[in-house]
Backbone as a ProteinNet text record, in pm:
[ID]
protein_1_A
[PRIMARY]
MRKVELIRTTVKTYSAEEIIAGLREKDEKVFRFLFDTYFEPMVHFAEYMLADHAEAENIVQDCFLHLWEKKEFPDISDIKSYLLTQVKNACLNELQRLQLEDKHKKWLAEAYMYAELPNVEYDEELVKKVWRAVDELPEQTRAVFAACVLDGKKYREAAEEFGISIHTVNTYIKRAYKALRDKLGASLLLFMMMPERPVPKPANDKNGK
[TERTIARY]
0.2	101.7	134.2	130.8	171.3	323.5	379	523.9	569.4	684.8	747.2	849.9	820.8	907.4	1016.6	1135.9	1247.8	1372.6	1455.7	1581.1	1685.7	1755.2	1848.4	1984.4	1994.7	2118.4	2159.1	2171.8	2207.9	2347.9	2361.3	2491.7	2526.1	2438.4	2461	2402.1	2470.9	2414.9	2359.7	2272.5	2205.2	2213.4	2224.1	2218.8	2074.9	2055.6	1920.3	1835.9	1896.2	1822.2	1782.9	1874.3	1844.2	1734.7	1733.7	1630.3	1492.8	1480.2	1350.7	1306.7	1400.6	1366.4	1322.8	1392.4	1357.4	1221.7	1188.3	1057.2	946.2	970	870.8	846.8	955.2	946.6	914.4	893.4	864.9	976.8	1099.3	1216.3	1236.2	1219.1	1227.1	1367.5	1470.7	1607	1629.6	1577.2	1589.5	1512.2	1392.6	1311.4	1379	1438.1	1509.7	1627.4	1697.3	1808.1	1758.8	1647.4	1591.9	1551.8	1488.3	1443	1562.2	1662.9	1781.6	1853.4	1854.2	1929.1	1856.5	1726.2	1654.5	1552.9	1519.5	1413.5	1449.6	1564.4	1600.4	1617.7	1688.8	1698.5	1562.4	1470.3	1337.5	1259.5	1279.2	1213.1	1264	1395	1449.9	1396.8	1388	1333.7	1189.3	1108.7	967.7	954	1041.3	1031.6	1062.1	1155.9	1185.4	1065.3	992	873.8	759.4	744.9	626.9	649.2	776.5	808.8	741.6	732	665.5	729.3	811.9	886	794.1	695.8	606.3	528.6	476.8	401.2	492.8	617	713.4	737.3	754.2	772.5	650.4	531.5	408.7	404.7	434.9	428	530.6	651.9	756.1	723.6	672	630	523.6	426.9	321.5	379.6	477.8	538.9	610.8	677.4	743.7	641.8	532.8	428.8	369.1	345.6	292.5	391.1	521.6	622.9	619.9	605.1	600.1	476.9	366.3	240.8	232.4	319.1	315.6	344.9	271.2	286.6	366.3	359.4	428.9	530.1	645	750.5	805.8	720.1	771.6	836.4	802.9	848	955.7	1013.4	1111.6	1251	1334.1	1472.3	1569	1524.6	1607.1	1521.7	1550.6	1463.5	1465	1581.4	1585.5	1498.2	1508.2	1425.1	1277.8	1246.9	1108.2	1056.4	1135	1092.4	1079.4	1174.8	1165.9	1038	1003.1	881.6	757.7	754.6	639.9	627.8	739.9	737.9	700.2	758.2	727.4	578.5	520.5	378.4	289.9	328.3	251.3	260.4	378.3	394.1	310.8	310.2	230.8	82.4	35.7	-103.8	-131	-36.8	-52.9	-45.8	44.4	54.3	-73.1	-133.9	-260.4	-366.4	-367.1	-461.8	-430	-301.4	-262.3	-296.3	-283.9	-312.5	-457.5	-544.3	-684.9	-705.7	-615	-628.1	-550.6	-440.1	-355.4	-285.7	-338.8	-285.3	-163.2	-118.6	-6.3	123.6	125.6	249.9	334.4	437.4	504.1	584.3	617.3	694.7	607.4	475.3	386.1	410.2	420	437.8	568.4	674.5	802.4	793.6	724.6	711.3	637.3	531.6	457.4	539.5	621	703.9	797.9	843.1	938.7	872.7	743.3	670.9	716.2	760.8	805	955.5	1028.1	1173.8	1229.2	1322.1	1385.1	1483.9	1544.8	1652.1	1764.5	1814	1912.4	2050.8	2145.7	2282.9	2365	2481.3	2567.6	2607.5	2593.1	2622.8	2711.6	2839.1	2934.8	2899.6	2854.4	2819.4	2700.7	2603.7	2489.1	2532.4	2621.7	2673.3	2740.4	2823.7	2891.1	2790.7	2688.1	2585	2513.7	2481.8	2414.9	2506.9	2633.6	2726	2744.3	2750.3	2764.9	2645.2	2524.7	2404.6	2403.6	2446.5	2451.9	2552.5	2666	2770.5	2727.4	2624.6	2575.5	2474.8	2435.9	2344.6	2416.8	2341.4	2404.4	2477.5	2583.7	2675.1	2606.3	2523	2460.5	2357	2284	2187.2	2258.6	2369.5	2447.6	2499.2	2550.8	2608.8	2503.3	2387	2279.9	2225.5	2206.9	2157.3	2253.9	2381.9	2482.3	2484.6	2472.9	2476.6	2357.2	2239.5	2117.4	2091.7	2099.8	2057.5	2171.3	2289.6	2400.5	2477.1	2490.4	2563.4	2470.4	2339	2243.4	2223.7	2259.7	2240	2093.1	2051.1	1915.4	1906.2	1784.6	1767.4	1815.9	1790.6	1833.5	1985.9	2054.4	2200.5	2255.1	2193.1	2237.8	2212.8	2099.7	2068.5	2174.2	2214.5	2317.6	2452.2	2484.6	2613.6	2626.2	2518.3	2524.4	2475.2	2427.8	2381.6	2254.9	2163.8	2036.8	1922.7	1800.2	1685.5	1652.1	1577.5	1531.6	1441.8	1361.5	1276.1	1360.4	1472.9	1560.7	1625	1663.4	1715.6	1612.5	1487.9	1380.5	1364.8	1378	1367	1478.5	1600.9	1713.3	1693.9	1645.6	1624.7	1518.1	1411.5	1306.2	1361.9	1443.7	1503.9	1593.9	1670.7	1760.2	1682.2	1577.7	1497.7	1433	1385.1	1322.8	1424.9	1544.4	1647.6	1692.3	1709.3	1754.6	1646.3	1522.4	1412.5	1406.7	1426.8	1426.3	1542.2	1657.8	1776.4	1787.7	1751	1774.8	1650	1533.2	1411.5	1416.9	1387.4	1384.4	1521.5	1626.2	1760.5	1800.1	1758.2	1794.6	1723	1603.4	1534.5	1615.4	1668.1	1751.9	1875.4	1934.8	2052.1	2019.1	1905.6	1867.4	1828.2	1795.2	1755.7	1872.9	1992.3	2108.4	2129.1	2159.3	2182.8	2301.6	2404.9	2519.3	2540.8	2560.7	2574.3	2702.4	2819.7	2941.4	2936.1	2980.1	2962.6	3095.4	3186.7	3312.9	3286.7	3359.1	3342.5	3398.2	3333.8	3390.6	3522.9	3603.4	3740.1	3741	3639.9	3638.2	3558.2	3530.3	3450.6	3524.9	3458.6	3523.2	3553.8	3480.1	3504.5	3611.9	3647.7	3745.9	3885.5	3904.3	4036.3	4131.2
-1690.1	-1736.4	-1882.1	-1964.4	-2102.6	-2110.9	-2188.2	-2195.7	-2339.1	-2354.3	-2484.6	-2489.9	-2564.3	-2568.9	-2673.4	-2626.2	-2715.5	-2659.7	-2746.2	-2704.4	-2700	-2589	-2571.9	-2631.6	-2760.8	-2829.3	-2928.8	-2879.9	-2967.4	-3024.6	-3155.4	-3219.7	-3307.1	-3316	-3402.6	-3337.5	-3355.9	-3310.9	-3431.5	-3404.5	-3511.5	-3485.9	-3593.5	-3582.6	-3560.1	-3521.6	-3499.5	-3626	-3740	-3866.7	-3897.5	-3871	-3894.4	-3801.7	-3678.6	-3583.1	-3630.3	-3668.8	-3714.3	-3840.6	-3932.5	-4054.7	-4020.6	-3928.1	-3889	-3822.5	-3741.3	-3677.1	-3780.6	-3876.8	-3983	-4061.3	-4081.2	-4160.2	-4075.2	-3943.6	-3851.3	-3854.4	-3848.1	-3848.9	-3707.8	-3692.1	-3560.1	-3500.4	-3582.5	-3531	-3467.8	-3530.2	-3473.8	-3342.5	-3341.5	-3219.8	-3107.8	-3141	-3040.8	-2984.7	-3072.5	-3027.4	-2927.1	-2958.3	-2867.5	-2735.1	-2743.5	-2621.4	-2534.9	-2596	-2521.6	-2458.5	-2528.9	-2484.5	-2377.3	-2391.5	-2308.2	-2210.8	-2222.8	-2135.5	-1987.9	-1947.5	-1805.6	-1751.6	-1822.7	-1771.7	-1755.3	-1848.6	-1838.3	-1719.7	-1692.6	-1576.8	-1448	-1438.6	-1317.9	-1301.7	-1410.9	-1406.9	-1357.8	-1413.2	-1373.8	-1230.3	-1190.7	-1053.8	-951.5	-982.8	-888.5	-872.1	-979.6	-970.8	-898.4	-921.2	-872.5	-743.5	-712.8	-598	-610.5	-732.4	-757.4	-881.9	-861.5	-973.3	-1075.5	-1028.7	-1120.9	-1207.6	-1145.8	-1222.7	-1317.6	-1274.4	-1362.1	-1486.9	-1470.4	-1585.8	-1677.4	-1618.5	-1698.9	-1784.9	-1723	-1793.6	-1906.8	-1879.5	-1983.1	-2097.1	-2064.1	-2168.2	-2257	-2194.6	-2272.5	-2363.4	-2312.1	-2393.4	-2514.4	-2495.3	-2608.6	-2708.3	-2658.1	-2748	-2830.1	-2765	-2836.4	-2941.3	-2906	-3002.7	-3125.8	-3103.5	-3213.8	-3301.1	-3237.3	-3310.6	-3378.4	-3337.6	-3392.9	-3542.9	-3619.4	-3765	-3817.7	-3749.3	-3794.4	-3688.6	-3733.7	-3642.1	-3680.9	-3711.3	-3757.1	-3648.3	-3521	-3411.3	-3325.9	-3370	-3289.6	-3348.3	-3276.1	-3319.1	-3223.5	-3100.4	-2999.2	-2935.7	-2966.8	-2922.9	-2771.6	-2707.2	-2561.8	-2495.6	-2541.8	-2485.8	-2509.5	-2627.5	-2659	-2561.6	-2540.7	-2449.9	-2306.9	-2262.8	-2128.8	-2111.3	-2212.9	-2205.6	-2197.9	-2280.6	-2279	-2144.7	-2092.4	-1963.9	-1851.8	-1855.7	-1752.8	-1752	-1868.4	-1876.1	-1828.8	-1864.5	-1819.3	-1667.8	-1612	-1466.2	-1398.1	-1456	-1396.4	-1397	-1502.7	-1505.7	-1394	-1373.1	-1266	-1129.4	-1113.8	-987.2	-957.5	-1061.7	-1042.3	-988.3	-1042.7	-992.4	-847.6	-816.5	-680	-583	-630.8	-543.8	-498.6	-583.3	-545.9	-435.6	-431.2	-331.3	-203.2	-216.2	-100.5	-119	-59.5	-76.1	12.4	85	176.7	122.1	-2.6	-63.3	-98	-18.7	-25.7	-154.1	-225.3	-348.4	-464.2	-447.2	-554.6	-592	-490.4	-518	-592.6	-553.4	-620.9	-766.3	-789.7	-926.5	-1014.1	-960.6	-1037.5	-1058.8	-958.6	-969.4	-1089.6	-1116.2	-1224.4	-1348.5	-1360.3	-1474.6	-1606.4	-1602.9	-1726	-1725.3	-1688.4	-1685.1	-1822.2	-1828.9	-1957.2	-1996.3	-2112.9	-2148.6	-2047.5	-1995.6	-1887.7	-1943.6	-1911.4	-1954	-1839	-1873.8	-1771.9	-1669.8	-1542.6	-1432	-1332.7	-1331.9	-1248.1	-1100.4	-1055.4	-914.6	-876.4	-967	-940.5	-933.4	-1023.8	-1021.7	-887.5	-839.8	-711.8	-596.6	-605	-501.1	-494.6	-610.8	-613.9	-559.2	-598.9	-550.7	-400.1	-346.9	-201	-129.7	-184.6	-124.5	-138	-253.2	-273.6	-177.8	-158.8	-71.8	74.7	112	248.9	273.4	167.1	183.6	255.3	323.4	381.2	273.2	311.9	215.1	110.8	153.8	58.1	-27.9	33.8	-41.9	-149.1	-109.7	-204.2	-319.7	-288.1	-391.1	-491.5	-442.2	-531.1	-614.2	-551.4	-624	-733.9	-702.6	-801.6	-917.1	-886.9	-992.4	-1086.3	-1030.2	-1112.1	-1177.3	-1100.2	-1149	-1218	-1161.4	-1218.2	-1324	-1303.2	-1399.9	-1501.1	-1476.9	-1574.7	-1577.2	-1469.7	-1467.4	-1442.2	-1497.4	-1473.6	-1329.8	-1275	-1138.8	-1127.6	-1230.9	-1230.5	-1223.9	-1300.5	-1300.5	-1164	-1103.4	-970.9	-867.1	-878.2	-784.2	-790.9	-912.2	-928.7	-875.8	-902.7	-859.4	-708.2	-638.3	-493.6	-417.9	-490.9	-425.5	-345.6	-398.2	-331	-430.8	-382.5	-471.2	-543.4	-652.5	-724.7	-633.9	-551	-456.7	-360.9	-315	-224.9	-296.4	-423.9	-503.5	-509.1	-537.3	-544.4	-411.8	-301.5	-168.4	-145.7	-182.4	-167.2	-252.2	-374.3	-462.2	-403.5	-350.4	-288.4	-170.5	-88.5	26.5	-20.2	-125	-176.6	-229.8	-308.1	-362.5	-251.3	-147.2	-37	30.4	57.8	122.8	33.4	-95.5	-188.4	-212.8	-214.1	-232.4	-113.6	7.8	126.6	124	71.8	74.5	-47.1	-165.2	-289.4	-351.7	-313.6	-379.5	-528.2	-609.5	-754.9	-819.5	-739.8	-798.2	-870.4	-814.6	-880.7	-1014.6	-1025.4	-1154.9	-1257.6	-1216.7	-1307.6	-1349.1	-1252.5	-1279.7	-1381.2	-1362.3	-1449.5	-1589.7	-1603.2	-1733.5	-1814.3	-1755.2	-1830.3	-1955.2	-2068.8	-2191.3	-2178.7	-2105.8	-2075.9	-1926.2	-1863.2	-1718.5	-1672.3	-1710.5	-1650.3	-1501.7	-1421.6	-1277.3	-1203	-1224.2	-1149.9	-1001.9	-918.4	-775.3	-731.7	-635.2	-582.5	-514.3	-504.5	-452.5	-311.5	-230.3	-92.6	-73.9	-181.7	-173.1	-90.9	9.5	97.2	27.5	-78.7	-148	-254.5	-288	-392.9	-339.4	-206.7	-148.5	-180.4
590.3	497.2	527.2	427.1	445.6	441.5	532.8	538.9	522	462.2	452.6	564.2	669.5	785.4	763.6	729.5	704	769	822.1	880.1	769.1	754.5	644.2	680.8	674.5	712.8	604.6	481.8	371.8	392.4	385.8	404	284.4	186.3	71.7	-52.3	-163.9	-290.8	-364.9	-461.4	-533.5	-683.1	-759.2	-904.5	-946.9	-1074	-1124.9	-1112	-1140.7	-1131.7	-988.1	-894	-752.8	-703.1	-753.8	-713.1	-757.4	-883.4	-933.8	-860.4	-839.8	-766.7	-624.6	-561.7	-425.7	-417.1	-516.3	-518	-535.8	-621.5	-641.8	-511.9	-437	-314	-191.7	-212.7	-103.2	2	-46.4	41	96.6	227.1	288.8	279.4	278.1	266.8	130.5	27.2	-107.6	-115.9	-59.9	-65.2	13.7	127.5	206.5	127.6	55.7	-28.7	-133.2	-199.2	-299.5	-237.2	-121.6	-54.6	-15.1	46	87.4	-31.6	-142.6	-260.1	-339.2	-355.1	-451.7	-393.1	-266.1	-214	-226.4	-173.3	-175.8	-317.3	-407.5	-545	-612.1	-585.6	-644.7	-587	-458.7	-397.6	-460.9	-481.8	-544.6	-686.7	-758.5	-894.6	-892.4	-802.2	-791.3	-743.8	-651.2	-599	-707.4	-795.9	-902.8	-995.3	-1016.5	-1101.5	-1032.3	-902.1	-830.6	-753	-722.1	-637.2	-501.1	-450.9	-322.8	-260.9	-157.7	-99.2	-34	41.1	111.4	13	-93	-192	-268.5	-292.4	-358.6	-274.2	-144.6	-56	-60.2	-56.4	-62	-187.4	-300.1	-428.2	-433.8	-390.3	-395.2	-298.3	-181.2	-87.1	-149.4	-216.2	-282	-389.5	-464.9	-570.7	-511.5	-399.3	-334.7	-279.8	-224.9	-175.7	-289.3	-402.9	-519.1	-569.1	-562.1	-603.3	-512.3	-382.3	-286.3	-309.9	-346.5	-365.4	-501.6	-594.9	-730.3	-726.3	-805.3	-804.8	-923.6	-1036.3	-1156.3	-1200.1	-1250.4	-1293.6	-1430.6	-1528.7	-1657.8	-1740.7	-1712.4	-1797.9	-1732.5	-1622.1	-1551	-1571.1	-1645.2	-1663.7	-1593.9	-1571	-1504.5	-1396.1	-1270.6	-1162.5	-1144.8	-1168	-1154.8	-1260.9	-1384	-1490.5	-1462	-1409.2	-1374.4	-1268.1	-1162.5	-1056.5	-1108.1	-1190.6	-1247.6	-1328	-1405.8	-1486.4	-1398	-1293.2	-1202.6	-1131	-1084.1	-1014.5	-1110.5	-1230.3	-1330.6	-1363.2	-1387.1	-1421.8	-1307.1	-1184.9	-1069.1	-1054.9	-1081.1	-1075.7	-1183.5	-1302.1	-1410.2	-1376.1	-1311.6	-1267.6	-1167.7	-1076.7	-978.8	-1045.6	-1142.3	-1214.8	-1292.9	-1347.2	-1418.4	-1323.1	-1200.8	-1101.2	-1065.7	-1049	-1016.1	-1128	-1251.4	-1365.6	-1365.2	-1319.3	-1310	-1207.7	-1106.2	-1001.3	-1033.1	-1101.6	-1129.7	-1263.5	-1366.9	-1501.3	-1525.8	-1423	-1441.1	-1383.5	-1338.4	-1290.4	-1413.4	-1438.8	-1568.3	-1589.2	-1482.2	-1502.8	-1550	-1545.8	-1588.9	-1734.9	-1821.2	-1963.3	-1987.7	-1914.4	-1930.3	-1886.4	-1775.9	-1724.8	-1825.7	-1884.2	-1983.8	-2110.3	-2145.5	-2265	-2253.4	-2131	-2108.7	-2049.2	-2069.5	-2013.5	-2074.1	-2198	-2265.2	-2285.2	-2180.8	-2190.9	-2227.3	-2318.8	-2352.2	-2243.7	-2258.4	-2168.3	-2186.3	-2075.6	-2079.5	-2051.7	-2138.5	-2119.3	-2061.8	-2007.2	-1947.9	-2053.3	-2017.4	-2108.3	-2033.4	-2068.4	-1996	-2004.9	-2121.6	-2137.5	-2049.7	-2038	-1951.8	-1805.9	-1766.2	-1629.4	-1600.1	-1693	-1674	-1667.9	-1752	-1753.2	-1618.4	-1563	-1433.6	-1324.8	-1327.5	-1225.9	-1233.9	-1355.3	-1367.2	-1304.8	-1329.2	-1271.6	-1119.9	-1070.1	-924.8	-861.8	-927.8	-873.2	-867.7	-943.2	-941.4	-829.7	-759.7	-646.4	-532.6	-444.9	-325.5	-246.6	-177.5	-116.8	-29.7	65.9	157	84.3	-6.7	-85.9	-167.1	-228.8	-309.4	-224	-106.2	-19.7	25.6	64.3	111.5	-4	-119.8	-236.5	-277.4	-281.7	-321.1	-222.2	-94.8	6.9	-6	-25	-26.3	-161.7	-266.9	-398.4	-473	-468.7	-544.6	-465.6	-334.3	-251.7	-185.4	-190.7	-141.3	9.2	79.3	224	257.5	369.5	418	470	469	518.9	663.7	742.8	882.7	891	806.2	806	765.8	664.9	620.3	729	797.1	905.1	1014.2	1049.7	1151.6	1102.9	977.1	922.9	919.5	881	865	988.4	1089.6	1211.1	1192	1109.3	1082.9	1103.9	1098.2	1117.5	987.7	999.1	880.4	796.3	862.3	789.6	705.1	761	686.4	568.1	587.3	476.2	364.4	400.1	301.3	227.5	300.2	238.5	137.2	173.9	81.7	-43.8	-26.5	-141.1	-233.8	-176.8	-258.7	-337.3	-272.2	-340.6	-454.9	-428.3	-531	-650.1	-624	-733.5	-815.4	-748.3	-821.5	-913.4	-860.1	-940.7	-1055.7	-1028.1	-1132.1	-1235.9	-1191.9	-1286.7	-1383.3	-1329.5	-1414.8	-1513.9	-1471.7	-1556.4	-1648.9	-1597.2	-1669.8	-1730.7	-1683	-1730	-1701.9	-1801.6	-1784	-1796.2	-1819.6	-1831.1	-1703.3	-1588.5	-1463.3	-1449.2	-1505.9	-1505.1	-1582.5	-1697	-1775.4	-1695.9	-1628.2	-1546.1	-1436.1	-1372.3	-1261	-1307.9	-1436.6	-1489.5	-1542.9	-1544.9	-1594	-1508.9	-1571.9	-1496.5	-1402.8	-1445.1	-1359.6	-1368.2	-1252.2	-1253.7	-1185.1	-1238.8	-1184.3	-1210.2	-1117.9	-1131.8	-1120.1	-1217.8	-1214.4	-1233.4	-1159.2	-1175	-1309.9	-1376.7	-1500.4	-1473.6	-1578.8	-1562.5	-1506.8	-1540.8	-1497.1	-1369.2	-1297.2	-1175.1	-1070.1	-1016.8	-922.1	-789.8	-757.9	-633.5	-647.5	-773.1	-794.1	-819.3	-810.5	-837.1	-720.3
[MASK]
+++++++++++++++++++++++++++++++++++++++++++++++++++++++++++++++++++++++++++++++++++++++++++++++++++++++++++++++++++++++++++++++++++++++++++++++++++++++++++++++++++++++++++++++++++++++++++++++++++++++++++++++++

């Protein structure tokens, strides 16, 4: 597995213009900021499409490496949308390969159906729908999923918080994705692609009473 070795110590934020300028100049601080900000969300997005955490990490790492190696940036106005598109396309290529091996993976058709997703805006009803589905997960599965995917914690951080192994965290996340995929289909992909994802609990949320 190729790894992007970066220390996650972001101390400065950058505007879109500063990011593009920094990428053109191969500014390692700008690249570290992008990696710290977007690596984990992109991995979760890829993992939902692929149902494979290790392969999701590989794909996102490759996308970041390609971004670092890119020389021209004339068509990039929104770096998050750009990264989502690159990760999505890489996942679709991998899904195409998987389809040749196993045509019975039922999420493949859904992933292809949403291959040309438009720019997604905040949708309160979709947020509530996702939260209702998350709240129906078993308690420990729900807690680990919320910590890693919704709150953005690293698997290592979640393992320490819950007193379990990283392998167990990965198992809980896989269980959650399987249950959510069965219930939500590609709706969770839309949720994960929102530019801003505030996640207020629905009024009838049993955990928010």
